[in-house]
C-alpha positions in Angstrom: -76.0 66.3 85.2 -76.4 62.8 86.1 -74.5 60.1 84.4 -75.3 56.8 84.3 -72.8 53.8 84.1 -73.8 50.1 82.9 -72.1 46.9 83.7 -69.7 45.6 81.4 -69.9 41.6 83.0 -67.1 40.2 80.5 -64.6 42.8 81.8 -65.8 42.2 85.6 -65.3 39.9 88.3 -66.8 39.4 92.0 -64.4 37.2 94.3 -64.1 36.2 97.9 -60.5 34.4 99.8 -60.8 32.9 102.8 -58.4 30.4 104.7 -58.9 26.8 104.8 -57.6 24.8 107.7 -55.2 28.0 108.6 -52.6 26.5 105.9 -54.0 27.8 102.2 -56.5 30.1 100.7 -59.7 29.1 99.0 -60.9 31.5 96.4 -64.4 31.5 95.3 -66.8 33.7 92.6 -70.2 34.9 92.1 -70.1 34.2 88.1 -73.8 36.2 88.1 -74.3 39.6 89.2 -75.1 43.5 88.5 -74.0 46.9 89.6 -74.5 50.0 88.1 -73.3 53.9 89.0 -74.9 57.3 88.6 -72.7 60.0 89.1 -72.4 64.1 88.4 -68.5 64.1 88.7 -65.9 62.6 86.7 -63.8 61.8 89.7 -66.8 59.5 90.9 -66.5 61.6 94.2 -70.3 61.8 94.5 -71.1 58.6 92.7 -74.0 56.0 94.1 -72.7 52.2 93.5 -75.1 49.6 93.5 -74.4 46.0 93.1 -75.8 42.5 93.7 -74.9 39.1 93.2 -76.8 35.8 92.7 -75.8 33.5 95.5 -77.0 30.6 93.6 -73.8 31.4 91.7 -71.2 30.6 93.9 -68.2 29.2 92.2 -65.4 27.4 94.1 -64.5 24.7 91.6 -65.8 22.3 94.0 -69.7 21.3 93.4 -69.7 19.7 96.6 -68.2 22.9 98.6 -70.5 25.1 96.6 -73.6 23.1 97.9 -72.1 23.6 101.3 -71.9 27.4 100.6 -75.5 27.6 99.5 -77.3 25.5 102.3 -78.2 27.2 105.3 -74.9 26.3 107.1 -73.6 29.8 105.1 -75.4 31.9 102.9 -79.0 30.0 102.6 -79.5 30.6 98.8 -82.9 29.8 98.7 -84.3 32.3 101.2 -81.7 34.9 100.7 -81.0 34.7 96.8 -78.7 38.0 96.6 -75.8 39.5 98.7 -76.4 43.4 98.0 -73.8 46.8 98.3 -75.6 49.9 98.1 -73.0 53.2 98.7 -73.3 55.9 100.8 -70.4 58.1 99.5 -68.7 58.5 96.3 -64.7 57.5 96.1 -63.3 59.7 98.3 -59.6 59.4 99.8 -59.4 55.6 98.3 -62.2 54.4 99.9 -66.1 54.0 99.7 -68.5 53.8 102.5 -71.8 51.6 101.9 -74.2 49.2 103.2 -73.2 45.4 102.2 -76.6 42.9 102.9 -75.9 39.3 103.3 -78.7 37.0 105.0 -80.8 39.8 105.4 -78.1 41.0 107.8 -77.1 44.8 106.5 -73.7 46.4 107.9 -72.0 49.8 106.8 -68.7 48.7 105.3 -65.7 50.8 104.1 -63.9 49.5 101.2 -60.6 50.4 99.7 -61.8 52.0 95.8 -59.1 52.1 92.8 -60.8 54.1 90.2 -58.6 53.4 87.1 -60.0 56.4 85.1 -62.4 56.7 82.2 -61.1 56.1 78.4 -62.7 56.1 75.1 -62.7 52.8 73.4 -61.8 52.0 70.0 -65.8 52.1 69.1 -66.6 55.8 70.6 -67.7 54.2 74.1 -66.8 55.2 77.5 -65.5 52.9 79.6 -64.5 53.6 83.5 -62.8 51.2 85.7 -62.9 49.9 89.3 -61.1 48.1 92.2 -62.8 47.3 95.3 -61.6 45.5 98.4 -62.0 44.6 101.7 -62.6 42.4 104.5 -65.7 41.2 106.4 -66.2 38.6 109.6 -68.4 36.5 107.5 -70.3 35.4 111.8 -71.5 38.9 111.7 -73.7 38.3 108.4 -75.0 34.9 109.7 -73.0 32.7 107.7 -72.0 30.6 110.9 -71.1 27.4 110.3 -67.9 26.2 112.1 -65.5 23.4 112.6 -62.3 23.2 114.5 -59.0 21.1 113.5 -57.3 18.6 115.8 -54.6 21.0 116.0 -57.0 24.1 117.3 -57.5 26.1 114.1 -60.6 27.0 112.0 -61.4 25.0 109.1 -62.7 27.8 107.5 -61.3 31.5 108.5 -63.7 34.2 110.2 -62.2 36.7 108.1 -63.3 37.2 104.4 -61.5 38.9 101.9 -63.5 40.9 99.2 -62.3 41.6 95.8 -64.6 43.2 93.2 -63.6 44.5 89.9 -65.9 46.5 87.8 -65.9 48.2 84.3 -68.9 50.1 83.1 -69.8 52.0 80.0 -71.2 54.9 79.8 -75.5 54.6 79.1 -76.2 56.1 75.5 
């Protein structure tokens, strides 16, 4: 029997980390996102995960930078309002395979998957928690803006780390 799980957004977050001028790391979030899971098994080895984030909700705690990230130099938020992930496998050996779509570019991706388990909360709801992480090359998805510092380093690294923590409640 397929069990459906709904996102608990107040206990979930979507982050990315990227090197700035080679010497430091900038962390950003997507404040508005949704996800869902369907699974036949308790270990989510056959699960189907779906996820989307609203690009316009990007938040790096700097409105000028956020505006630049929403522009055509990066995400082109007006033309491509969402980024999406769909799994093509369940969680197997600490990994999950899927397709990541950013700016209309769909690419296969394998993410590290840490399944935290299932518990019954004090209100009788079944909850499941997951941590997903991975790395992409932003230029593979058309986020091509680039500048080089005087020392020859990139202002913004091509490599972007993804960190997604999701908590779900079992659908009633």
